[in-house]
N, C-alpha and C positions, 0 to 999 in steps of 0.2 A: 331729489333735494329741491325745495322751492327757492327760486332765485330772488334776491332782493329787487324791489321795484325801482325803476329809474325815477328821477324827479318828475318827469312828465306823467308817468303812470301813477305815481303816488298822488300828485296834485289832482288828477282826474278822479281817483277814488275818494279823496277827501271832499272834493266839491260835490260829488254824487251823494256822499253820506249826508252832507248838510242839506241838500235839496230834498233828499228822501225824508229826513226828519221834519222839515217844514211841511211837506205834503202830508205826512202822517198826522201831524198836529191839526192841520186843517180838516182832515177827514174825521178825526176823533171829535173835534168841536162841532161838526155838522151832522153827526149821527142823530137819529130821532131821540135816543135816550138822553144825550147831552142837551138837546134843545128843550126837552121836558124838564130836566133838572135845572137849567138856567131859568126857565119860567117859574118853577117852584121857588127858587131862591128869591126871585123878584117879589112873588106873592107873600113870602114869609119875611121879607125885609132883610135877607142875608146881604152881607157886604160883597159886592161883585167887583170891587177894585183889586183884582188879583191878576197875576200873570200865570198862564198855564206852565206847569213844570213837567216836561216830558221825561227828563233824564235825571234821576237822582245822582248826586256826587259829581255832576259834570264840572262843577267849579274846582274839583280836585286838579283838573288839567291846567288851571290858571293860577290857583292860589292854595297849593297844598300846605303851606306854612300857616295859613289862616283858617284851616279847616277845623271846625269846632264839633266834636262828637256829640256834645249836649244838644246842639241845634238840630243835628240829624235825628237823634233819638226822640227829642221832643216833637219834632215835626211829624214823625211816624206815629207816635202814640197819643198826641194831643187830641185828635178827634174822638178817642175812646174814653177820655176823662171828662166827666160831666159834673159841673158844680151844682149841687142841690141846695145851696143856701138861698135865702130870700123868702119873702112872705108869700109870693105868688109864683112858685116854680112852674115851668111849662109841664103839662101832663106828659108822662113818658109812655102811656098806653092809650089806646082809643082811636077814634077816627076824626079827622079834620076834613070837612067838605067845603069847597069853595062856593060861597054864596055870591052870585053875580049881582043880585039886586042890592044887597047890603055892602058889597065890595069888601067882604071880610070872610072869616072862617066860621063855620058852624061846627061845634064840637059834640061828640058823643063818646061816652066812656067805654062803649063796646067796640071791638072785642077787648077783653081785659088782659090778653096775653100778647098783644102786638100793637104796633103803631102804624096807622094807615092815613095816607093823604089822597084825597080824591080831588082832582084839579084839571084845568085845561092844559093841554100839552104845549100850547103856544099862546102868545099874546093876542093873536087874532082868532083863536078858537072860542066859540060861543057856547060850548057844552063841556062838561067834565068828562073828557074822554081818556084821561090818564089816571093811573092808580100806582102809587108808591107804597109798597108794603114792607115793613121792617118786622121780622119775626125772629123766633129762636133767641130772644133777648135774655141774656144772663149777665150778671155783674157782681162785683165785690165792692163794698163800701168801707171807707175809712175817713175820719175827720171831715164829715159832711161832703165828701167827694165820692163819686162812683166811677169805677173803672169797668168798662165793658169787656166781658170775656168771650161773648159769642153773639153773632147776629147774622141773619140772612136778609138780603135786600133784593127786591125785584121791582121792575117797572113794566107796566103793560100800557099800551096805547091801542084803543079800539079792540081790547081783549087779546092783543098780540104781545107776547113777552119780548121786550126790546133790550132788557138788561137783567142780569142775574149775578149777584155777588154773595160771597160768604166770607165771614171774618171769624177767626178763632184765636184766643189768647190762652196760652198754657202758663199757669203761675206756679211758683214754688214758694217756700217760706220766706225768701228774701225779696222776691219781686217777679219780674217777667222772665220766663224761661224761653218762650217762643211765641211769635206772632205770625199768623198766616192770613193772607188776603188773596182771594182769587175773584176775578171779574170777567164776565163774558158780555161783550157789547158788539154784536156782529157788525163787521167781520173781524173784530179784534178780540184777542184774549190777553188779559193782563194779570200778572201775579206779583206778589211781593212777600218777602219773608224776613223777619228779624229773629235772630237766635243769640242767646247769651251763654257764655261759658265762664264760670267764675273760678278764681284761685284765691290764695290767701290775701293778695294785695292788688289784684288786677281783675278786670272783666274784659273778655273778648266779645265784641259785638259783631256778628256776622250778618250783613244786610245784603239781600239780593233782590233783583227784580227781573221781569221779562215782559216784553210787549211783542205779541205775535199778530200777524194778519194772515188769516187762513192757514194757521199753523206754520208760517214761515217767520223766523226770528227777525224782528225789526230792531229791537234793542234789548240788551240784557246786561246784568252786572252781578258781580259777587265780590264784595269788599269786606275785609276783616280789619276791624279797628281794635287795637289793644290799648286800654286806658288804665293807667296806674292810679292808685289812691282810693279806688272804690272796688267793691266786690259784687255789686248787683245793680240792676236797673229797676228802681222802684218808681212806678208812675205817680205815686202820691207825694214824693219828695223831690222830684225834678226841679220844681219851681223854687225850692228852698236853697238850691246850690247857687252861691254867689259867683263862683269862678267858672270860667269856661273849662270844659273837659278837653284838654289837648291830648290827642292820642299819641302813645309812644310810637306806634308803627301803623301804617296803612298799607295793606297789601291786597291785591286782587286785580280784577279787570273790569273794564267798561266797554261794551260793544254797542256801536251805533251804526246800523246799516252794514256796509262793507268794511268798516274800520273797527279795530279792537285795540284799546289802550291797555297795556300791562303796567300796573302800578306797584312800586316798591319804595315806599317813603319811610325813612326813620326820622320822624319829625322832632322828637325830643333830642336826638343826637345832633341834628342840625342846629336847634336852638342853643344847645349847650356849647357848640363850637363857635357860635356867633354872638353870644349874649354880651360879651365885653369887647367884641372886635371893633376896631376903628378903621381897619384897612378893608376897603371893598373887595379886594382880591380874596380875603379870607372867607367872606360871605359867598362869593361866587364859587370858590373851591369846595366849600362845605355843601352848598346846594347841589353841585354836580356829583358829589360823593354820596349824599344821603337822600336826595329827592329825585328818584329815577322813574321815568315814564317812557316806555317804548311803544311804538305804533306798528301794527301789523295788519295786513289785509285779512278780511274774514269772509269765508271760513278757511281759506287755504294757508294762512299764516305766513305770507311773504312779508319780509321786513320792509317798512315804509320809511322809517326814520325814528328819531327820538327827541326828547326835550333836552335842550341845553340851556344853562342859565348864564345870563350876562348882567352886567351892572348898568342900570339906567341912570345916567348922570343927572338928568333933569329931575326925575322923580326920587332919586337917591334911594333906590331899592333894586333888588334883583328882579329880573324880568325873564319869563320863559320864551324861548325861541324854538321853532320846529327846525331841526336839522335833517335834511334829506340825506340819502345814502351817499350822495356825491359831495357832501360837505356844505352845500348851499343852505343858508339859514333865512328864515323870515319869521315875523311875529306870529305867535301861536294862534291868536284869534284871526289873523289874516289868512293863515294856512287853511283853517276850517271854514272861514267865511260864513258863519251862522248868522242868520238874520232874526232868529228867535232867541229870546232871553232864556239861557239855560242855567242861570245862577240859582242856587238852592234857595 
């Protein structure tokens, strides 16, 4: 039997997990492939004002009652939805080659079955030593929008492959059945999957991800969201939904380094119990009953502690605390001490 960890042991593991994720993000952001992609985005005027998101669903640990299934799904499928409206849409096939003299792109329609960018791998590079190739392009179109159903992406620098990725969407008559993404960017292997299961009045969205370094798991997740009132995920109608999709239940796990969070949240049950409540004790009691998150060491499964909810008088809202096995509590974000923004 695996013995529960002491507070000191649990704190050491939590701190180690935070530091490991910080190190991993720095390593990912400094690979040759990432550097080339960042320079390509500069050359194509992409918006670079973003924060790297290493761990999907990490905000579940802090705000499960505010978790919006629509945001999650849209975030995963948005890159595959392409708006083809406009008088001068960007060509979807052909070759763009960076012209150093003109400081712009030269375009050729060949090849007609893929999209290629030939560009410098860094801002100080004086030759076009990098090639981004997007092939195996297939899509479905509806209402002037195209949804990508397959693609293969590779990046070479000085004729050496530094990144390889594959994307596949399986559709049914209602919408998305499954999405698969795998990416190799040495020494990292990344994968993500979205799968839907429909019933008469609900859709279960199963989302998982994995990040490995040299085949050792750094982070992984498998989260099931059951959403009532819809029966499918249609990429062409997501923007037409005015209301947030609040999941009925959220169940699964999130693993980060040597920490694994087991999640079992009945969100709508919590909201139903507190919608007209004026007594903070009711909200606290309902949260502790319906919003359950336990923490275990990974991979051996020793219990580290769990989330307990208390009332924040100043903010007038329930607040999550990490309760160690000896009953000691501290704010959840302080327990993890992450310096990277993991909000979705």
